[in-house]
RODOMI-30408 format. One line per 8 residues: number of its first residue (from 1); their letters; for each residue z, x, y of C-alpha. Coordinates in pm, whole numbers. Layout:
REM residues N
NUM	a	Z X Y; ...
//
This chain:
REM residues 483
1	xxxxxxxx	-9 -8 -3; 86 261 227; -246 429 209; -406 88 215; -277 65 550; -299 445 674; -644 425 802; -637 126 996
9	xxxxxxxx	-301 218 1149; -488 552 1236; -754 378 1394; -543 162 1617; -276 448 1702; -598 669 1814; -730 366 2034; -388 338 2197
17	xxxxxxxx	-360 727 2252; -717 725 2390; -685 441 2628; -609 573 2978; -797 452 3263; -1061 785 3347; -1239 530 3622; -1250 696 3963
25	xxxxxxxx	-1203 511 4253; -1488 351 4452; -1499 567 4761; -1455 450 5095; -1753 318 5259; -1871 179 4917; -1871 -115 4705; -1967 -171 4344
33	xxxxxxxx	-1884 -445 4103; -1787 -520 3750; -2061 -304 3566; -1978 45 3771; -2355 78 3784; -2418 -71 4102; -2243 180 4366; -2382 121 4673
41	xxxxxxxx	-2280 230 5043; -2179 -66 5270; -2142 -67 5654; -1847 -306 5674; -1578 -476 5405; -1465 -764 5577; -1161 -967 5407; -1130 -1324 5540
49	xxxxxxxx	-781 -1396 5724; -564 -1612 5531; -529 -1905 5794; -831 -2143 5782; -908 -2188 6156; -871 -1812 6240; -1086 -1738 5940; -1390 -1987 6057
57	xxxxxxxx	-1349 -1850 6387; -1380 -1461 6294; -1670 -1567 6017; -1850 -1701 6276; -1844 -1434 6468; -1900 -1182 6237; -2245 -1376 6173; -2356 -1356 6506
65	xxxxxxxx	-2278 -992 6535; -2467 -912 6218; -2772 -1069 6350; -2723 -881 6641; -2669 -575 6482; -2967 -635 6234; -2675 -627 5979; -2743 -813 5647
73	xxxxxxxx	-2432 -989 5488; -2338 -1049 5103; -2033 -1234 4981; -1761 -1138 4739; -1430 -1275 4547; -1348 -1112 4185; -1659 -902 4157; -1740 -953 3792
81	xxxxxxxx	-2079 -1032 3795; -2270 -698 3710; -2620 -720 3901; -2497 -624 4269; -2484 -989 4333; -2161 -943 4550; -2372 -636 4746; -2636 -614 5021
89	xxxxxxxx	-2702 -224 5044; -2573 -86 5392; -2474 -471 5531; -2145 -640 5559; -1964 -751 5243; -1764 -1082 5314; -1422 -1005 5126; -1321 -1394 5052
97	xxxxxxxx	-1022 -1275 4822; -744 -1370 5116; -909 -1727 5145; -699 -1853 4837; -428 -2180 4955; -466 -2497 4740; -369 -2846 4734; -343 -3159 4517
105	xxxxxxxx	-455 -3498 4527; -255 -3595 4223; -347 -3993 4203; -716 -3907 4249; -680 -3574 4013; -847 -3385 4279; -762 -3016 4356; -857 -2891 4703
113	xxxxxxxx	-860 -2509 4712; -1015 -2217 4885; -1322 -2018 4776; -1136 -1689 4724; -839 -1852 4473; -825 -1704 4126; -778 -1925 3804; -523 -1696 3739
121	xxxxxxxx	-304 -1853 4033; -495 -2183 3966; -374 -2251 3631; 0 -2201 3625; -58 -2450 3945; -184 -2699 3772; -14 -2646 3443; 318 -2726 3621
129	xxxxxxxx	207 -3064 3709; 56 -3102 3393; -311 -3112 3489; -579 -2825 3384; -946 -2712 3464; -1215 -2951 3420; -1473 -2661 3293; -1441 -2285 3354
137	xxxxxxxx	-1471 -1966 3175; -1241 -1849 2878; -1082 -1618 3133; -907 -1657 3391; -1016 -1337 3636; -1245 -1494 3837; -1277 -1634 4201; -1337 -2001 4249
145	xxxxxxxx	-1607 -1927 4454; -1772 -1664 4235; -1740 -1896 3973; -1952 -2151 4158; -2213 -1925 4268; -2280 -1822 3927; -2230 -2175 3766; -2003 -2068 3471
153	xxxxxxxx	-1902 -2240 3168; -1680 -2211 2893; -1520 -2351 2566; -1536 -2710 2691; -1697 -2901 2440; -1911 -3232 2587; -1958 -3087 2969; -2249 -2950 3190
161	xxxxxxxx	-2143 -2626 3352; -1880 -2600 3640; -2110 -2774 3875; -1993 -3088 3672; -1675 -3085 3792; -1728 -3030 4194; -1713 -3351 4389; -1739 -3164 4713
169	xxxxxxxx	-1768 -2805 4904; -1757 -2706 5274; -2012 -2412 5383; -2064 -2182 5610; -2453 -2167 5689; -2592 -1857 5866; -2608 -2013 6221; -2182 -2045 6161
177	xxxxxxxx	-2262 -2412 6130; -2052 -2602 5871; -2138 -2858 5618; -2013 -3070 5386; -2226 -3072 5090; -2189 -3335 4763; -2341 -3575 4599; -2362 -3799 4880
185	xxxxxxxx	-2418 -3563 5167; -2608 -3292 5223; -2732 -3339 4838; -3046 -3059 4821; -2795 -2786 4977; -2557 -2935 4707; -2763 -2818 4433; -2889 -2483 4612
193	xxxxxxxx	-2539 -2352 4630; -2403 -2436 4303; -2589 -2157 4095; -2674 -2017 4449; -2537 -1633 4391; -2409 -1676 4777; -2765 -1679 4915; -2745 -1999 5130
201	xxxxxxxx	-2398 -1924 5304; -2019 -1881 5244; -1810 -2136 5038; -1523 -2211 5259; -1314 -2431 4982; -1407 -2670 4724; -1295 -2991 4601; -1269 -3003 4203
209	xxxxxxxx	-1213 -3304 3990; -943 -3186 3756; -808 -3312 3399; -479 -3373 3205; -364 -3069 2990; -348 -3174 2667; -239 -2990 2335; -495 -2883 2070
217	xxxxxxxx	-529 -2852 1702; -756 -2520 1577; -951 -2545 1274; -1118 -2229 1222; -1428 -2213 986; -1575 -1904 862; -1940 -1993 714; -2226 -1826 706
225	xxxxxxxx	-2465 -1815 986; -2760 -2037 758; -2471 -2285 743; -2355 -2278 1115; -2584 -2523 1248; -2517 -2809 980; -2136 -2735 1010; -2140 -2772 1410
233	xxxxxxxx	-2361 -3042 1369; -2045 -3251 1112; -1775 -3098 1259; -1810 -3059 1602; -2104 -3305 1731; -2007 -3546 1498; -1621 -3457 1498; -1359 -3690 1641
241	xxxxxxxx	-1159 -3591 1984; -1315 -3259 2019; -1221 -3101 2317; -1337 -2763 2324; -1545 -2482 2069; -1605 -2158 2042; -1736 -1944 1764; -1732 -1582 1671
249	xxxxxxxx	-1990 -1374 1533; -1994 -1060 1268; -2114 -778 1456; -2101 -517 1169; -2410 -328 1132; -2564 -398 778; -2379 -711 806; -2423 -802 1177
257	xxxxxxxx	-2441 -1222 1210; -2445 -1305 843; -2129 -1493 925; -1985 -1681 1235; -1617 -1825 1250; -1648 -2148 1447; -1330 -2262 1611; -1291 -2609 1638
265	xxxxxxxx	-995 -2722 1881; -942 -3139 1882; -720 -3347 2055; -328 -3393 1930; -262 -3713 2171; 93 -3761 2078; 245 -3362 2011; 449 -3161 2263
273	xxxxxxxx	230 -2954 2499; 333 -2599 2444; 427 -2407 2724; 193 -2167 2909; 372 -1818 2855; 166 -1514 2755; -23 -1504 2439; 179 -1202 2354
281	xxxxxxxx	73 -889 2125; -132 -745 2430; -136 -418 2355; -187 -435 1982; -495 -690 2040; -637 -446 2319; -615 -141 2059; -773 -333 1760
289	xxxxxxxx	-1068 -439 2039; -1069 -77 2184; -1078 85 1821; -1392 -110 1742; -1595 1 2039; -1583 354 1870; -1655 306 1502; -1808 78 1229
297	xxxxxxxx	-1550 104 1026; -1313 -76 1318; -1569 -313 1338; -1569 -412 979; -1167 -375 1001; -1150 -621 1304; -1408 -880 1161; -1208 -903 815
305	xxxxxxxx	-861 -908 1019; -1072 -1223 1219; -1202 -1390 960; -918 -1367 702; -647 -1444 915; -851 -1815 1028; -711 -2002 711; -361 -1951 867
313	xxxxxxxx	-420 -2026 1193; -531 -2376 1087; -335 -2643 1245; -226 -2398 1503; -127 -2572 1826; -221 -2462 2170; -208 -2656 2527; -534 -2628 2715
321	xxxxxxxx	-433 -2418 2952; -292 -2133 2721; -641 -2121 2578; -803 -2030 2935; -540 -1811 3065; -628 -1478 2975; -774 -1236 3188; -1052 -996 3113
329	xxxxxxxx	-842 -673 3204; -667 -696 2864; -1000 -545 2720; -1142 -392 3006; -1312 -82 2991; -1114 232 3146; -1394 502 3030; -1538 699 3308
337	xxxxxxxx	-1811 755 3052; -1938 418 2930; -1902 30 3058; -1930 -284 2876; -2250 -469 2958; -2234 -865 2933; -2556 -1060 2809; -2604 -1401 2756
345	xxxxxxxx	-2868 -1628 2617; -2915 -1982 2603; -3085 -2155 2325; -3197 -2529 2184; -2929 -2567 1911; -3259 -2595 1693; -3283 -2269 1744; -2984 -2097 1624
353	xxxxxxxx	-3071 -1916 1343; -3430 -1810 1465; -3294 -1692 1765; -3014 -1493 1572; -3298 -1382 1352; -3453 -1210 1580; -3170 -1112 1771; -3059 -906 1459
361	xxxxxxxx	-3396 -710 1444; -3397 -603 1828; -3008 -459 1823; -3043 -319 1464; -3358 -136 1565; -3222 2 1884; -2913 92 1714; -2686 -83 2009
369	xxxxxxxx	-2309 -63 2036; -2289 -459 2017; -1901 -511 1997; -1841 -893 2040; -2029 -1234 2029; -1920 -1528 2104; -2087 -1884 2062; -2046 -2178 2299
377	xxxxxxxx	-2202 -2519 2335; -2321 -2669 2720; -2469 -2995 2780; -2751 -3040 2980; -2682 -2946 3379; -2839 -3198 3601; -2657 -3082 3942; -2781 -2783 4018
385	xxxxxxxx	-3143 -2610 4126; -3165 -2318 3949; -3028 -2461 3634; -3043 -2241 3297; -2889 -2581 3091; -3232 -2806 3107; -3114 -2980 2751; -2777 -2958 2546
393	xxxxxxxx	-2788 -2566 2472; -2608 -2326 2229; -2504 -1992 2447; -2470 -1653 2289; -2217 -1436 2529; -2289 -1099 2387; -2082 -796 2497; -2216 -459 2447
401	xxxxxxxx	-2086 -95 2504; -2299 99 2741; -2298 476 2808; -2326 556 3168; -2626 780 3161; -3019 781 3252; -3071 738 2868; -2795 453 2851
409	xxxxxxxx	-2954 261 3115; -3325 297 3007; -3213 172 2629; -3008 -154 2769; -3327 -217 2964; -3535 -203 2669; -3245 -413 2463; -3246 -676 2739
417	xxxxxxxx	-3609 -757 2795; -3670 -802 2435; -3349 -1003 2388; -3533 -1226 2683; -3846 -1277 2524; -3652 -1377 2211; -3491 -1641 2381; -3791 -1771 2541
425	xxxxxxxx	-3998 -1768 2198; -3779 -2076 2076; -3781 -2195 2461; -3436 -2065 2602; -3313 -1901 2885; -3096 -1574 2953; -2811 -1586 3214; -2863 -1472 3563
433	xxxxxxxx	-2513 -1295 3687; -2560 -974 3469; -2771 -653 3517; -3092 -695 3667; -3333 -589 3348; -3527 -867 3327; -3867 -829 3463; -4022 -998 3757
441	xxxxxxxx	-4237 -1202 3507; -3954 -1259 3292; -3730 -1392 3592; -4039 -1631 3688; -4092 -1739 3344; -3730 -1814 3223; -3658 -1989 3586; -3980 -2141 3679
449	xxxxxxxx	-3784 -2326 3954; -3686 -2006 4113; -4019 -1991 4345; -3882 -2312 4520; -3530 -2202 4500; -3592 -1900 4730; -3827 -2099 4946; -3555 -2316 5041
457	xxxxxxxx	-3335 -2061 5109; -3526 -1943 5363; -3530 -2255 5489; -3192 -2280 5564; -3136 -1908 5601; -3444 -1850 5807; -3343 -1470 5942; -3238 -1393 5562
465	xxxxxxxx	-2895 -1289 5667; -2736 -1357 5340; -2867 -1110 5100; -2767 -923 4790; -2911 -711 4497; -3030 -984 4300; -3210 -1163 4593; -3365 -795 4681
473	xxxxxxxx	-3534 -794 4356; -3666 -1132 4247; -3680 -1338 4598; -3786 -1077 4850; -4120 -1013 4628; -4238 -1366 4741; -4220 -1299 5078; -4351 -999 5067
481	xxx	-4637 -1070 4921; -4745 -1360 5089; -4744 -1151 5438
//
C-alpha cells in the first residue's frame, strides 16, 4: 500500500514544492490581462471614483480630454479576458473596479449593482438574503461589467447567457451622455452592449434579476463519450428539476475524450440549504491540478481520482451559491515560463461526437498540453447582437498550458485555427474573449453579423474613442478597406 501511494504522493508534493509565484510585476506605464501575453504601454490608468456623482462627472471630463489629446479609451474590470480586450495601446484604461456598490430590491428580486463589483462580493451579499445570481460563470473572480461585456454563461441549465438576466443598464457614451438601455428603451443599443466588449461606452451600473438560493443534489455519471449525448438527453434534457449541469472530460493522452463525467444537479426543495463557507482543501486540489500540468502520469492520476470518486459523491448536497463561489486563483498559473490559455467552442448538441473526434485528432497531432475540458449547455440567446448561441448549444471549455515563447505562441495559434475550423464544420462557433488567433476570415465566417455590429459601433461612437486590441484586429479592417 505504501508503495502504491508513494508515486502519487511524490507528484503532488513536488507540485506543491514548485508552486511559487514566479511572475514579474507589470511595469509602471504598462498594462496586461490574464493571459500575460498582451503587455502594452498605456498613457494612463484611470481608477473610477467610488462616489457615483463624482465618478460620472470625472468620466465625462476624461472622455472630453481623451478626444482633445487624440487618445483611445479602453475599459477594464478584473481583466480575465485574454485577447487585449481591455487594452487600447498607448491609450487610457478606465479601471472600473472601485465602482462596486450594490442595492437589493428584494420584493421584485432585482439587484442594482455598479459594474466594477466582483461576483465574489455579490454572491455572499445575496446568500445572506436567501438569493443567488441568475446566470454566471462557474467562478466568482470576474466583474459585473466584464461578465456582461463578454455575455458569459456557466453551469446553470436551461438558460441563455447572462444577457437574459439583465433587466437594464446605464451606459456613458463617447460624448459623455448617459442612456438607460433595456428591452423597452434604447433596445438596439442594449443588444449591442451585451456581449459588446466595451466598444460602445462605459457600463456604469446594471439591474440584474436574481433567483432564490436553492439546495441541489449531485448525480455524477461516468460514461463513454459515445453514450454522452444519449445520457445527456435522458438525465438532463428529460430529467426532472435539473438546475445545473456540467461535464468533465478525460484529457489523458491516448485516452483523450474517451470518457466524460456528467454532473447533474437537481433541486431538493425541502432540504436545508448548506452554508456558503469555503469548499476546503484548496491547497491539495491546487497541487493535484498543477501536477497534471506537468506530466501525463499526473493527468491519469487526476482522472482516476475524478472518475472513481464520483460514485461516492452521489447524493451530495450543495447550495447554488456554493457551486459558483470559487475564484480562479485556486488554479491560477504562477509560472514565469508558461501561461494558461482558454478556448471555448459551441456546437449543436447532435454534433457532440463529431466535434470531439475532430478535436481529439487536432490536439493529439500537435501534442498540445491540454489540462482540462468542461462541458456545458447554453440555451439560445435572443438578447444580444453579436450572439454565439443561435440555438441550444453544448459548450466545450478547454484549458491549455502554453509556453511563453514564440514557438509556443505559433503552435497555439495553429491549434486554435484548426479547432475553429472543426467547430465551423459542424455548424458551431468559437468564443471571442480569448486570444485573437482566429484569422479575419474565420472571425467573419463564425460571426456573419460582425460587419453590421462594427458599423453600429461607429454610429454610436463616430470618433471611435472606445477601442481595444479585439477591435483593432477585426473591426478596424472594414473601415480601412472602405477608404
